[in-house]
Backbone atoms as SQL, in Angstrom:
CREATE TABLE atoms (id INTEGER PRIMARY KEY, chain TEXT, resi INTEGER, resn TEXT, atom TEXT, x REAL, y REAL, z REAL);
INSERT INTO atoms VALUES
  (1, 'A', 1, 'MET', 'N', 76.477, 86.637, 90.501),
  (2, 'A', 1, 'MET', 'CA', 77.138, 87.580, 91.375),
  (3, 'A', 1, 'MET', 'C', 77.567, 86.862, 92.659),
  (4, 'A', 2, 'VAL', 'N', 78.702, 87.302, 93.187),
  (5, 'A', 2, 'VAL', 'CA', 79.201, 86.774, 94.453),
  (6, 'A', 2, 'VAL', 'C', 79.451, 87.959, 95.387),
  (7, 'A', 3, 'ARG', 'N', 79.147, 87.764, 96.666),
  (8, 'A', 3, 'ARG', 'CA', 79.344, 88.826, 97.657),
  (9, 'A', 3, 'ARG', 'C', 80.470, 88.410, 98.606),
  (10, 'A', 4, 'LEU', 'N', 81.477, 89.284, 98.683),
  (11, 'A', 4, 'LEU', 'CA', 82.627, 89.074, 99.549),
  (12, 'A', 4, 'LEU', 'C', 82.632, 90.145, 100.626),
  (13, 'A', 5, 'VAL', 'N', 83.138, 89.814, 101.802),
  (14, 'A', 5, 'VAL', 'CA', 83.287, 90.809, 102.865),
  (15, 'A', 5, 'VAL', 'C', 84.734, 90.777, 103.351),
  (16, 'A', 6, 'PHE', 'N', 85.283, 91.971, 103.571),
  (17, 'A', 6, 'PHE', 'CA', 86.660, 92.153, 104.023),
  (18, 'A', 6, 'PHE', 'C', 86.686, 93.056, 105.253),
  (19, 'A', 7, 'PRO', 'N', 87.572, 92.796, 106.217),
  (20, 'A', 7, 'PRO', 'CA', 87.784, 93.761, 107.302),
  (21, 'A', 7, 'PRO', 'C', 88.736, 94.841, 106.769),
  (22, 'A', 8, 'ILE', 'N', 88.406, 96.111, 106.964),
  (23, 'A', 8, 'ILE', 'CA', 89.271, 97.192, 106.470),
  (24, 'A', 8, 'ILE', 'C', 89.477, 98.246, 107.557),
  (25, 'A', 9, 'SER', 'N', 90.589, 98.976, 107.439),
  (26, 'A', 9, 'SER', 'CA', 90.903, 100.035, 108.398),
  (27, 'A', 9, 'SER', 'C', 90.308, 101.366, 107.990),
  (28, 'A', 10, 'GLU', 'N', 90.350, 101.664, 106.704),
  (29, 'A', 10, 'GLU', 'CA', 89.791, 102.898, 106.149),
  (30, 'A', 10, 'GLU', 'C', 89.127, 102.547, 104.831),
  (31, 'A', 11, 'PHE', 'N', 88.129, 103.321, 104.453),
  (32, 'A', 11, 'PHE', 'CA', 87.419, 103.033, 103.215),
  (33, 'A', 11, 'PHE', 'C', 87.997, 103.836, 102.059),
  (34, 'A', 12, 'ASP', 'N', 88.411, 103.118, 101.007),
  (35, 'A', 12, 'ASP', 'CA', 88.907, 103.729, 99.779),
  (36, 'A', 12, 'ASP', 'C', 88.460, 102.877, 98.596),
  (37, 'A', 13, 'GLY', 'N', 87.170, 102.503, 98.615),
  (38, 'A', 13, 'GLY', 'CA', 86.629, 101.681, 97.531),
  (39, 'A', 13, 'GLY', 'C', 87.401, 100.381, 97.385),
  (40, 'A', 14, 'GLU', 'N', 87.634, 99.976, 96.144),
  (41, 'A', 14, 'GLU', 'CA', 88.332, 98.710, 95.907),
  (42, 'A', 14, 'GLU', 'C', 89.813, 98.774, 96.289),
  (43, 'A', 15, 'TYR', 'N', 90.302, 99.965, 96.588),
  (44, 'A', 15, 'TYR', 'CA', 91.698, 100.129, 97.010),
  (45, 'A', 15, 'TYR', 'C', 91.834, 100.171, 98.530),
  (46, 'A', 16, 'SER', 'N', 90.755, 99.900, 99.230),
  (47, 'A', 16, 'SER', 'CA', 90.807, 99.823, 100.699),
  (48, 'A', 16, 'SER', 'C', 91.817, 98.757, 101.099),
  (49, 'A', 17, 'ILE', 'N', 92.564, 99.058, 102.161),
  (50, 'A', 17, 'ILE', 'CA', 93.574, 98.140, 102.686),
  (51, 'A', 17, 'ILE', 'C', 92.898, 97.144, 103.631),
  (52, 'A', 18, 'ILE', 'N', 93.193, 95.880, 103.421),
  (53, 'A', 18, 'ILE', 'CA', 92.626, 94.832, 104.270),
  (54, 'A', 18, 'ILE', 'C', 93.296, 94.890, 105.640),
  (55, 'A', 19, 'SER', 'N', 92.489, 94.938, 106.683),
  (56, 'A', 19, 'SER', 'CA', 92.984, 95.043, 108.053),
  (57, 'A', 19, 'SER', 'C', 93.684, 93.754, 108.480),
  (58, 'A', 20, 'GLU', 'N', 94.732, 93.922, 109.270),
  (59, 'A', 20, 'GLU', 'CA', 95.467, 92.769, 109.802),
  (60, 'A', 20, 'GLU', 'C', 94.668, 92.034, 110.874),
  (61, 'A', 21, 'HIS', 'N', 93.801, 92.750, 111.584),
  (62, 'A', 21, 'HIS', 'CA', 93.074, 92.153, 112.703),
  (63, 'A', 21, 'HIS', 'C', 91.579, 92.194, 112.419),
  (64, 'A', 22, 'PHE', 'N', 91.028, 91.065, 112.085),
  (65, 'A', 22, 'PHE', 'CA', 89.635, 90.949, 111.675),
  (66, 'A', 22, 'PHE', 'C', 88.642, 91.611, 112.631),
  (67, 'A', 23, 'GLY', 'N', 88.592, 91.185, 113.872),
  (68, 'A', 23, 'GLY', 'CA', 87.566, 91.647, 114.817),
  (69, 'A', 23, 'GLY', 'C', 87.712, 93.093, 115.242),
  (70, 'A', 24, 'ARG', 'N', 88.920, 93.625, 115.142),
  (71, 'A', 24, 'ARG', 'CA', 89.179, 95.004, 115.561),
  (72, 'A', 24, 'ARG', 'C', 89.166, 95.992, 114.401),
  (73, 'A', 25, 'ALA', 'N', 88.848, 95.519, 113.214),
  (74, 'A', 25, 'ALA', 'CA', 88.755, 96.418, 112.057),
  (75, 'A', 25, 'ALA', 'C', 87.576, 97.364, 112.269),
  (76, 'A', 26, 'PRO', 'N', 87.763, 98.659, 112.069),
  (77, 'A', 26, 'PRO', 'CA', 86.667, 99.593, 112.292),
  (78, 'A', 26, 'PRO', 'C', 85.551, 99.505, 111.246),
  (79, 'A', 27, 'PHE', 'N', 85.875, 98.901, 110.081),
  (80, 'A', 27, 'PHE', 'CA', 84.886, 98.796, 109.003),
  (81, 'A', 27, 'PHE', 'C', 84.973, 97.432, 108.346),
  (82, 'A', 28, 'PHE', 'N', 83.880, 97.057, 107.707),
  (83, 'A', 28, 'PHE', 'CA', 83.845, 95.890, 106.840),
  (84, 'A', 28, 'PHE', 'C', 83.417, 96.372, 105.471),
  (85, 'A', 29, 'ALA', 'N', 84.127, 95.915, 104.434),
  (86, 'A', 29, 'ALA', 'CA', 83.762, 96.269, 103.065),
  (87, 'A', 29, 'ALA', 'C', 82.933, 95.131, 102.486),
  (88, 'A', 30, 'VAL', 'N', 81.762, 95.464, 101.965),
  (89, 'A', 30, 'VAL', 'CA', 80.886, 94.507, 101.309),
  (90, 'A', 30, 'VAL', 'C', 81.082, 94.712, 99.809),
  (91, 'A', 31, 'VAL', 'N', 81.581, 93.678, 99.140),
  (92, 'A', 31, 'VAL', 'CA', 81.990, 93.789, 97.740),
  (93, 'A', 31, 'VAL', 'C', 81.179, 92.811, 96.893),
  (94, 'A', 32, 'ASP', 'N', 80.493, 93.343, 95.905),
  (95, 'A', 32, 'ASP', 'CA', 79.751, 92.506, 94.956),
  (96, 'A', 32, 'ASP', 'C', 80.573, 92.391, 93.681),
  (97, 'A', 33, 'VAL', 'N', 80.773, 91.146, 93.230),
  (98, 'A', 33, 'VAL', 'CA', 81.572, 90.863, 92.040),
  (99, 'A', 33, 'VAL', 'C', 80.681, 90.157, 91.019),
  (100, 'A', 34, 'SER', 'N', 80.718, 90.635, 89.776),
  (101, 'A', 34, 'SER', 'CA', 79.879, 90.065, 88.713),
  (102, 'A', 34, 'SER', 'C', 80.397, 88.698, 88.278),
  (103, 'A', 35, 'GLU', 'N', 79.581, 87.998, 87.533),
  (104, 'A', 35, 'GLU', 'CA', 79.939, 86.675, 87.007),
  (105, 'A', 35, 'GLU', 'C', 81.192, 86.731, 86.142),
  (106, 'A', 36, 'ASP', 'N', 81.395, 87.877, 85.471),
  (107, 'A', 36, 'ASP', 'CA', 82.576, 88.007, 84.598),
  (108, 'A', 36, 'ASP', 'C', 83.784, 88.598, 85.333),
  (109, 'A', 37, 'GLY', 'N', 83.703, 88.724, 86.671),
  (110, 'A', 37, 'GLY', 'CA', 84.850, 89.130, 87.466),
  (111, 'A', 37, 'GLY', 'C', 85.019, 90.615, 87.703),
  (112, 'A', 38, 'ARG', 'N', 84.034, 91.405, 87.352),
  (113, 'A', 38, 'ARG', 'CA', 84.113, 92.850, 87.603),
  (114, 'A', 38, 'ARG', 'C', 83.587, 93.178, 88.988),
  (115, 'A', 39, 'ILE', 'N', 84.253, 94.120, 89.653),
  (116, 'A', 39, 'ILE', 'CA', 83.743, 94.601, 90.932),
  (117, 'A', 39, 'ILE', 'C', 82.598, 95.553, 90.624),
  (118, 'A', 40, 'ILE', 'N', 81.400, 95.184, 91.059),
  (119, 'A', 40, 'ILE', 'CA', 80.197, 95.967, 90.786),
  (120, 'A', 40, 'ILE', 'C', 80.041, 97.081, 91.810),
  (121, 'A', 41, 'SER', 'N', 80.234, 96.738, 93.085),
  (122, 'A', 41, 'SER', 'CA', 80.076, 97.741, 94.137),
  (123, 'A', 41, 'SER', 'C', 80.942, 97.396, 95.338),
  (124, 'A', 42, 'VAL', 'N', 81.331, 98.441, 96.058),
  (125, 'A', 42, 'VAL', 'CA', 82.083, 98.298, 97.307),
  (126, 'A', 42, 'VAL', 'C', 81.441, 99.266, 98.292),
  (127, 'A', 43, 'GLU', 'N', 80.949, 98.724, 99.385),
  (128, 'A', 43, 'GLU', 'CA', 80.273, 99.551, 100.388),
  (129, 'A', 43, 'GLU', 'C', 80.910, 99.303, 101.751),
  (130, 'A', 44, 'ALA', 'N', 81.156, 100.380, 102.495),
  (131, 'A', 44, 'ALA', 'CA', 81.721, 100.247, 103.844),
  (132, 'A', 44, 'ALA', 'C', 80.602, 100.174, 104.867),
  (133, 'A', 45, 'LYS', 'N', 80.746, 99.245, 105.789),
  (134, 'A', 45, 'LYS', 'CA', 79.814, 99.106, 106.908),
  (135, 'A', 45, 'LYS', 'C', 80.629, 99.233, 108.188),
  (136, 'A', 46, 'GLU', 'N', 80.152, 100.050, 109.105),
  (137, 'A', 46, 'GLU', 'CA', 80.862, 100.254, 110.363),
  (138, 'A', 46, 'GLU', 'C', 80.792, 98.997, 111.228),
  (139, 'A', 47, 'ASN', 'N', 81.891, 98.701, 111.897),
  (140, 'A', 47, 'ASN', 'CA', 81.927, 97.587, 112.839),
  (141, 'A', 47, 'ASN', 'C', 81.261, 98.061, 114.125),
  (142, 'A', 48, 'THR', 'N', 80.046, 97.643, 114.335),
  (143, 'A', 48, 'THR', 'CA', 79.269, 98.052, 115.511),
  (144, 'A', 48, 'THR', 'C', 79.235, 96.954, 116.576),
  (145, 'A', 49, 'SER', 'N', 80.211, 96.055, 116.523),
  (146, 'A', 49, 'SER', 'CA', 80.250, 94.943, 117.469),
  (147, 'A', 49, 'SER', 'C', 80.659, 95.420, 118.857),
  (148, 'A', 50, 'GLU', 'N', 80.637, 94.485, 119.791),
  (149, 'A', 50, 'GLU', 'CA', 81.020, 94.800, 121.164),
  (150, 'A', 50, 'GLU', 'C', 82.471, 95.280, 121.248),
  (151, 'A', 51, 'HIS', 'N', 83.292, 94.965, 120.246),
  (152, 'A', 51, 'HIS', 'CA', 84.675, 95.451, 120.221),
  (153, 'A', 51, 'HIS', 'C', 84.730, 96.975, 120.140),
  (154, 'A', 52, 'PHE', 'N', 83.650, 97.577, 119.661),
  (155, 'A', 52, 'PHE', 'CA', 83.589, 99.033, 119.501),
  (156, 'A', 52, 'PHE', 'C', 82.455, 99.640, 120.317),
  (157, 'A', 53, 'GLY', 'N', 82.092, 98.972, 121.387),
  (158, 'A', 53, 'GLY', 'CA', 81.076, 99.495, 122.285),
  (159, 'A', 53, 'GLY', 'C', 79.648, 99.192, 121.872),
  (160, 'A', 54, 'GLY', 'N', 79.476, 98.401, 120.828),
  (161, 'A', 54, 'GLY', 'CA', 78.133, 98.050, 120.360),
  (162, 'A', 54, 'GLY', 'C', 77.685, 96.713, 120.911),
  (163, 'A', 55, 'ARG', 'N', 76.909, 96.011, 120.127),
  (164, 'A', 55, 'ARG', 'CA', 76.373, 94.716, 120.543),
  (165, 'A', 55, 'ARG', 'C', 76.742, 93.645, 119.547),
  (166, 'A', 56, 'GLY', 'N', 76.908, 92.443, 120.058),
  (167, 'A', 56, 'GLY', 'CA', 77.152, 91.279, 119.216),
  (168, 'A', 56, 'GLY', 'C', 78.610, 91.129, 118.811),
  (169, 'A', 57, 'TYR', 'N', 78.853, 90.014, 118.142),
  (170, 'A', 57, 'TYR', 'CA', 80.188, 89.686, 117.664),
  (171, 'A', 57, 'TYR', 'C', 80.273, 89.977, 116.167),
  (172, 'A', 58, 'PRO', 'N', 81.468, 90.272, 115.662),
  (173, 'A', 58, 'PRO', 'CA', 81.591, 90.575, 114.231),
  (174, 'A', 58, 'PRO', 'C', 80.946, 89.537, 113.294),
  (175, 'A', 59, 'PRO', 'N', 81.111, 88.213, 113.522),
  (176, 'A', 59, 'PRO', 'CA', 80.463, 87.264, 112.605),
  (177, 'A', 59, 'PRO', 'C', 78.934, 87.406, 112.564),
  (178, 'A', 60, 'GLU', 'N', 78.325, 87.763, 113.697),
  (179, 'A', 60, 'GLU', 'CA', 76.867, 87.956, 113.730),
  (180, 'A', 60, 'GLU', 'C', 76.464, 89.159, 112.878),
  (181, 'A', 61, 'ILE', 'N', 77.238, 90.226, 112.978),
  (182, 'A', 61, 'ILE', 'CA', 76.952, 91.440, 112.209),
  (183, 'A', 61, 'ILE', 'C', 77.165, 91.188, 110.723),
  (184, 'A', 62, 'ILE', 'N', 78.282, 90.547, 110.381),
  (185, 'A', 62, 'ILE', 'CA', 78.612, 90.283, 108.975),
  (186, 'A', 62, 'ILE', 'C', 77.586, 89.363, 108.336),
  (187, 'A', 63, 'ALA', 'N', 77.057, 88.408, 109.072),
  (188, 'A', 63, 'ALA', 'CA', 76.046, 87.499, 108.524),
  (189, 'A', 63, 'ALA', 'C', 74.840, 88.271, 108.000),
  (190, 'A', 64, 'GLU', 'N', 74.548, 89.415, 108.593),
  (191, 'A', 64, 'GLU', 'CA', 73.418, 90.241, 108.142),
  (192, 'A', 64, 'GLU', 'C', 73.647, 90.842, 106.756),
  (193, 'A', 65, 'PHE', 'N', 74.910, 90.876, 106.288),
  (194, 'A', 65, 'PHE', 'CA', 75.220, 91.404, 104.957),
  (195, 'A', 65, 'PHE', 'C', 75.027, 90.347, 103.871),
  (196, 'A', 66, 'ASN', 'N', 74.677, 89.121, 104.259),
  (197, 'A', 66, 'ASN', 'CA', 74.466, 87.999, 103.345),
  (198, 'A', 66, 'ASN', 'C', 75.663, 87.710, 102.442),
  (199, 'A', 67, 'PRO', 'N', 76.851, 87.554, 103.042),
  (200, 'A', 67, 'PRO', 'CA', 78.023, 87.276, 102.210),
  (201, 'A', 67, 'PRO', 'C', 78.078, 85.824, 101.757),
  (202, 'A', 68, 'ASP', 'N', 78.739, 85.629, 100.626),
  (203, 'A', 68, 'ASP', 'CA', 79.035, 84.270, 100.179),
  (204, 'A', 68, 'ASP', 'C', 80.347, 83.810, 100.814),
  (205, 'A', 69, 'PHE', 'N', 81.279, 84.761, 100.954),
  (206, 'A', 69, 'PHE', 'CA', 82.592, 84.458, 101.506),
  (207, 'A', 69, 'PHE', 'C', 83.105, 85.638, 102.319),
  (208, 'A', 70, 'MET', 'N', 83.937, 85.324, 103.307),
  (209, 'A', 70, 'MET', 'CA', 84.662, 86.310, 104.107),
  (210, 'A', 70, 'MET', 'C', 86.123, 86.128, 103.755),
  (211, 'A', 71, 'ILE', 'N', 86.841, 87.230, 103.515),
  (212, 'A', 71, 'ILE', 'CA', 88.267, 87.143, 103.188),
  (213, 'A', 71, 'ILE', 'C', 89.045, 87.981, 104.195),
  (214, 'A', 72, 'VAL', 'N', 90.012, 87.334, 104.860),
  (215, 'A', 72, 'VAL', 'CA', 90.746, 87.970, 105.950),
  (216, 'A', 72, 'VAL', 'C', 92.241, 87.669, 105.849),
  (217, 'A', 73, 'LYS', 'N', 93.017, 88.383, 106.653),
  (218, 'A', 73, 'LYS', 'CA', 94.452, 88.088, 106.774),
  (219, 'A', 73, 'LYS', 'C', 94.680, 87.085, 107.896),
  (220, 'A', 74, 'GLY', 'N', 93.779, 87.031, 108.839),
  (221, 'A', 74, 'GLY', 'CA', 93.866, 86.097, 109.947),
  (222, 'A', 74, 'GLY', 'C', 92.626, 86.186, 110.802),
  (223, 'A', 75, 'MET', 'N', 92.394, 85.125, 111.601),
  (224, 'A', 75, 'MET', 'CA', 91.169, 85.079, 112.406),
  (225, 'A', 75, 'MET', 'C', 91.351, 84.030, 113.496),
  (226, 'A', 76, 'GLY', 'N', 90.735, 84.265, 114.636),
  (227, 'A', 76, 'GLY', 'CA', 90.787, 83.313, 115.726),
  (228, 'A', 76, 'GLY', 'C', 89.815, 82.158, 115.528),
  (229, 'A', 77, 'PRO', 'N', 90.024, 81.068, 116.266),
  (230, 'A', 77, 'PRO', 'CA', 89.192, 79.873, 116.100),
  (231, 'A', 77, 'PRO', 'C', 87.719, 80.090, 116.421),
  (232, 'A', 78, 'ARG', 'N', 87.416, 80.941, 117.386),
  (233, 'A', 78, 'ARG', 'CA', 86.014, 81.172, 117.745),
  (234, 'A', 78, 'ARG', 'C', 85.258, 81.847, 116.597),
  (235, 'A', 79, 'ALA', 'N', 85.869, 82.856, 115.994),
  (236, 'A', 79, 'ALA', 'CA', 85.234, 83.547, 114.874),
  (237, 'A', 79, 'ALA', 'C', 85.069, 82.602, 113.681),
  (238, 'A', 80, 'ILE', 'N', 86.090, 81.789, 113.415),
  (239, 'A', 80, 'ILE', 'CA', 85.997, 80.821, 112.311),
  (240, 'A', 80, 'ILE', 'C', 84.796, 79.918, 112.525),
  (241, 'A', 81, 'SER', 'N', 84.666, 79.410, 113.742),
  (242, 'A', 81, 'SER', 'CA', 83.553, 78.513, 114.043),
  (243, 'A', 81, 'SER', 'C', 82.197, 79.213, 113.910),
  (244, 'A', 82, 'MET', 'N', 82.133, 80.490, 114.304),
  (245, 'A', 82, 'MET', 'CA', 80.867, 81.233, 114.181),
  (246, 'A', 82, 'MET', 'C', 80.482, 81.414, 112.710),
  (247, 'A', 83, 'PHE', 'N', 81.461, 81.638, 111.842),
  (248, 'A', 83, 'PHE', 'CA', 81.166, 81.741, 110.407),
  (249, 'A', 83, 'PHE', 'C', 80.733, 80.392, 109.854),
  (250, 'A', 84, 'GLN', 'N', 81.423, 79.323, 110.251),
  (251, 'A', 84, 'GLN', 'CA', 81.072, 77.986, 109.785),
  (252, 'A', 84, 'GLN', 'C', 79.646, 77.625, 110.177),
  (253, 'A', 85, 'GLU', 'N', 79.240, 77.982, 111.398),
  (254, 'A', 85, 'GLU', 'CA', 77.869, 77.707, 111.851),
  (255, 'A', 85, 'GLU', 'C', 76.841, 78.401, 110.969),
  (256, 'A', 86, 'ARG', 'N', 77.222, 79.513, 110.362),
  (257, 'A', 86, 'ARG', 'CA', 76.322, 80.289, 109.500),
  (258, 'A', 86, 'ARG', 'C', 76.480, 79.937, 108.022),
  (259, 'A', 87, 'GLY', 'N', 77.331, 78.962, 107.728),
  (260, 'A', 87, 'GLY', 'CA', 77.527, 78.531, 106.348),
  (261, 'A', 87, 'GLY', 'C', 78.330, 79.514, 105.503),
  (262, 'A', 88, 'ILE', 'N', 79.153, 80.338, 106.145),
  (263, 'A', 88, 'ILE', 'CA', 79.966, 81.315, 105.427),
  (264, 'A', 88, 'ILE', 'C', 81.408, 80.818, 105.430),
  (265, 'A', 89, 'ARG', 'N', 81.937, 80.567, 104.256),
  (266, 'A', 89, 'ARG', 'CA', 83.309, 80.084, 104.134),
  (267, 'A', 89, 'ARG', 'C', 84.275, 81.256, 104.262),
  (268, 'A', 90, 'VAL', 'N', 85.358, 81.034, 104.989),
  (269, 'A', 90, 'VAL', 'CA', 86.354, 82.080, 105.236),
  (270, 'A', 90, 'VAL', 'C', 87.650, 81.706, 104.527),
  (271, 'A', 91, 'PHE', 'N', 88.138, 82.642, 103.705),
  (272, 'A', 91, 'PHE', 'CA', 89.413, 82.473, 103.016),
  (273, 'A', 91, 'PHE', 'C', 90.447, 83.397, 103.626),
  (274, 'A', 92, 'MET', 'N', 91.692, 82.965, 103.514),
  (275, 'A', 92, 'MET', 'CA', 92.805, 83.755, 104.014),
  (276, 'A', 92, 'MET', 'C', 93.608, 84.263, 102.822),
  (277, 'A', 93, 'CYS', 'N', 94.068, 85.516, 102.928),
  (278, 'A', 93, 'CYS', 'CA', 94.893, 86.066, 101.850),
  (279, 'A', 93, 'CYS', 'C', 95.969, 86.969, 102.434),
  (280, 'A', 94, 'ASP', 'N', 97.007, 87.185, 101.651),
  (281, 'A', 94, 'ASP', 'CA', 98.050, 88.109, 102.080),
  (282, 'A', 94, 'ASP', 'C', 98.071, 89.347, 101.186),
  (283, 'A', 95, 'ALA', 'N', 97.040, 89.540, 100.391),
  (284, 'A', 95, 'ALA', 'CA', 96.932, 90.717, 99.532),
  (285, 'A', 95, 'ALA', 'C', 96.796, 91.968, 100.392),
  (286, 'A', 96, 'VAL', 'N', 97.229, 93.084, 99.850),
  (287, 'A', 96, 'VAL', 'CA', 97.158, 94.352, 100.570),
  (288, 'A', 96, 'VAL', 'C', 95.775, 94.983, 100.417),
  (289, 'A', 97, 'SER', 'N', 95.281, 95.039, 99.183),
  (290, 'A', 97, 'SER', 'CA', 94.015, 95.732, 98.910),
  (291, 'A', 97, 'SER', 'C', 92.906, 94.765, 98.518),
  (292, 'A', 98, 'ILE', 'N', 91.681, 95.279, 98.561),
  (293, 'A', 98, 'ILE', 'CA', 90.523, 94.500, 98.121),
  (294, 'A', 98, 'ILE', 'C', 90.678, 94.099, 96.661),
  (295, 'A', 99, 'ALA', 'N', 91.091, 95.040, 95.808),
  (296, 'A', 99, 'ALA', 'CA', 91.244, 94.760, 94.370),
  (297, 'A', 99, 'ALA', 'C', 92.179, 93.571, 94.142),
  (298, 'A', 100, 'GLU', 'N', 93.308, 93.563, 94.847),
  (299, 'A', 100, 'GLU', 'CA', 94.270, 92.459, 94.747),
  (300, 'A', 100, 'GLU', 'C', 93.646, 91.143, 95.193),
  (301, 'A', 101, 'ALA', 'N', 92.955, 91.182, 96.336),
  (302, 'A', 101, 'ALA', 'CA', 92.356, 89.968, 96.906),
  (303, 'A', 101, 'ALA', 'C', 91.272, 89.405, 95.995),
  (304, 'A', 102, 'VAL', 'N', 90.485, 90.279, 95.374),
  (305, 'A', 102, 'VAL', 'CA', 89.430, 89.816, 94.460),
  (306, 'A', 102, 'VAL', 'C', 90.061, 89.069, 93.284),
  (307, 'A', 103, 'LYS', 'N', 91.153, 89.602, 92.741),
  (308, 'A', 103, 'LYS', 'CA', 91.841, 88.920, 91.627),
  (309, 'A', 103, 'LYS', 'C', 92.308, 87.534, 92.050),
  (310, 'A', 104, 'LEU', 'N', 92.903, 87.441, 93.245),
  (311, 'A', 104, 'LEU', 'CA', 93.362, 86.140, 93.744),
  (312, 'A', 104, 'LEU', 'C', 92.186, 85.189, 93.967),
  (313, 'A', 105, 'PHE', 'N', 91.085, 85.716, 94.517),
  (314, 'A', 105, 'PHE', 'CA', 89.885, 84.913, 94.752),
  (315, 'A', 105, 'PHE', 'C', 89.372, 84.329, 93.434),
  (316, 'A', 106, 'LEU', 'N', 89.272, 85.173, 92.413),
  (317, 'A', 106, 'LEU', 'CA', 88.738, 84.734, 91.117),
  (318, 'A', 106, 'LEU', 'C', 89.638, 83.691, 90.449),
  (319, 'A', 107, 'LYS', 'N', 90.936, 83.735, 90.738),
  (320, 'A', 107, 'LYS', 'CA', 91.883, 82.758, 90.181),
  (321, 'A', 107, 'LYS', 'C', 91.946, 81.486, 91.027),
  (322, 'A', 108, 'GLY', 'N', 91.196, 81.459, 92.138),
  (323, 'A', 108, 'GLY', 'CA', 91.205, 80.286, 93.008),
  (324, 'A', 108, 'GLY', 'C', 92.490, 80.153, 93.811),
  (325, 'A', 109, 'LYS', 'N', 93.138, 81.273, 94.098),
  (326, 'A', 109, 'LYS', 'CA', 94.437, 81.269, 94.776),
  (327, 'A', 109, 'LYS', 'C', 94.350, 81.461, 96.292),
  (328, 'A', 110, 'LEU', 'N', 93.145, 81.531, 96.853),
  (329, 'A', 110, 'LEU', 'CA', 93.005, 81.733, 98.297),
  (330, 'A', 110, 'LEU', 'C', 92.707, 80.404, 98.976),
  (331, 'A', 111, 'GLY', 'N', 93.305, 80.226, 100.148),
  (332, 'A', 111, 'GLY', 'CA', 93.072, 78.998, 100.906),
  (333, 'A', 111, 'GLY', 'C', 92.149, 79.249, 102.081),
  (334, 'A', 112, 'ASP', 'N', 91.636, 78.171, 102.631),
  (335, 'A', 112, 'ASP', 'CA', 90.795, 78.287, 103.816),
  (336, 'A', 112, 'ASP', 'C', 91.618, 78.852, 104.965),
  (337, 'A', 113, 'VAL', 'N', 90.962, 79.631, 105.799),
  (338, 'A', 113, 'VAL', 'CA', 91.639, 80.284, 106.913),
  (339, 'A', 113, 'VAL', 'C', 92.079, 79.251, 107.941),
  (340, 'A', 114, 'GLU', 'N', 93.240, 79.494, 108.521),
  (341, 'A', 114, 'GLU', 'CA', 93.752, 78.705, 109.641),
  (342, 'A', 114, 'GLU', 'C', 93.734, 79.627, 110.857),
  (343, 'A', 115, 'PRO', 'N', 93.364, 79.134, 112.027),
  (344, 'A', 115, 'PRO', 'CA', 93.338, 80.004, 113.215),
  (345, 'A', 115, 'PRO', 'C', 94.694, 80.625, 113.505),
  (346, 'A', 116, 'CYS', 'N', 94.696, 81.914, 113.812),
  (347, 'A', 116, 'CYS', 'CA', 95.914, 82.628, 114.206),
  (348, 'A', 116, 'CYS', 'C', 96.400, 82.068, 115.531),
  (349, 'A', 117, 'GLU', 'N', 97.683, 81.880, 115.656),
  (350, 'A', 117, 'GLU', 'CA', 98.262, 81.399, 116.912),
  (351, 'A', 117, 'GLU', 'C', 97.985, 82.367, 118.057),
  (352, 'A', 118, 'GLU', 'N', 98.070, 83.683, 117.784),
  (353, 'A', 118, 'GLU', 'CA', 97.869, 84.671, 118.861),
  (354, 'A', 118, 'GLU', 'C', 96.428, 84.724, 119.338),
  (355, 'A', 119, 'HIS', 'N', 95.496, 84.096, 118.615),
  (356, 'A', 119, 'HIS', 'CA', 94.095, 84.115, 119.005),
  (357, 'A', 119, 'HIS', 'C', 93.645, 82.843, 119.714),
  (358, 'A', 120, 'ARG', 'N', 94.559, 81.936, 119.916),
  (359, 'A', 120, 'ARG', 'CA', 94.187, 80.673, 120.610),
  (360, 'A', 120, 'ARG', 'C', 94.045, 80.959, 122.109),
  (361, 'A', 121, 'HIS', 'N', 92.934, 80.524, 122.671),
  (362, 'A', 121, 'HIS', 'CA', 92.701, 80.745, 124.107),
  (363, 'A', 121, 'HIS', 'C', 92.426, 79.404, 124.780);
């Protein structure tokens, strides 16, 4: 089994739309995929980071879900580095839904994330 995490705007199971902005996504979808490529479960977790009045940064919260990989549309360099420090590889995709992204992931079609230009500080 492999565990993937996605930033999402609204929860609709495997048809949830992947959020364009990782840190500002109101939810993270935790997706377990079987060895034979079936989506076993999709669970929404609220983004309780400081971006939403809570505590901590999104990578710290996501690390608690024990993901194998994070899949995003884009991410800033600081977040990338925080995931790398935790041994979590981040992939970038242009898929619309989780279901689409999982298919691309299983085919090895996702590349490592590159920092978004708008997130460079």
